[in-house]
Residue, then its C-alpha position, 0 to 999 in steps of 0.5 A: m641239468t635241470t634246477y627242477d627239484d622233485d622233492t619240492n612239494y608245493d601246496d596251494g591248499a588252504p592254510p590249517e586252521e588256528s587252534n587257539n580261538r581265545t579271541f573269539l571266545l572272549i568276545a562272544g562271552g563278553l557279548g553274551l554277559l552284556v546281553l544278560i545283564a540288559l535283560c536283568v536290567l530291563v526286567g528289573y525296570l519292568f517290575l519297579n515301573n509296573s508296581s509304581q504305576q498300579q499304585a498310582e491308578q489305585t490312588a486315582i481310583a480312590q480320589q475319583t471315588q471320594q470325589q463322586a461320593t461327595i457329589v452324590a451327598g451333594l445332590t442327594q442333599n439338594a434333592e431333600n431340601q427341595a422335596q421339604t420346600q415343596t411339602a411345606a409350601v402346600t397348605n390346606t386352604l378353605p374353598p373360596t365364598n362369594t364375596p361381592v368384589i368392589a372395584e376401586a381405582t388404584a394407580t398401578v405403577s409397573e417398573t421396568p426391569n433393569p437389564a443388568t439385573a436381568t443379566v446378572g441372574a441369568a449368569f447365577t442361574q447358569i452357574a447354578v445348573s453348571t455346578q450341579t451337572v456332572i460332566a465325566t472327563s478322562t484324565a488318563l493318557p491311552n496305554t497302548g503301543f510296544a513303547d509304553d510296555i518297555g519304554a523308550p530307554g530299553l528300546i535306545i539300550a536294545a538299538l545300541a547293543l544291536v549296533a555294537v554287534i553289527l560293527l564287532v561281527r564286521r571288524l572280526r570278518a575284516a581282521p586277517v587270519r594269522 
């Protein structure tokens, strides 16, 4: 007699899959909702940030135009004043006549110029030249690159969302099947 029973069925196959995947569906839905909310916030941020940047650029352009108009008006007025001075200096003079020149002895005293006065005069001349010369300078920062388009907060949020996805997927894979 043997204790071996032929009616016993030993099946070494995989156990049947769980028909209820409620946990997976909840997590997948939550991640999808999180991504959708992040996209909506990002789009809203881009629209609000873009409109404020455009308004700031328009204000800067208006100020620059006003400043240039003021400079042009000042230069025009200065040129007109110089032209009037030059035309006023020209006068009709009579031609010289043959007049005998009588030489007289005179005492000539030549003053030596004060170096401090000459230095101050040169400084005033340089100041006058520098105020009439318009030097174009750039005050704006370059607006290039990926981080300028969406901003650093968007990059940080995207990185955190991807790290969360990695951790959840690893946890779900490591969980034992019931």
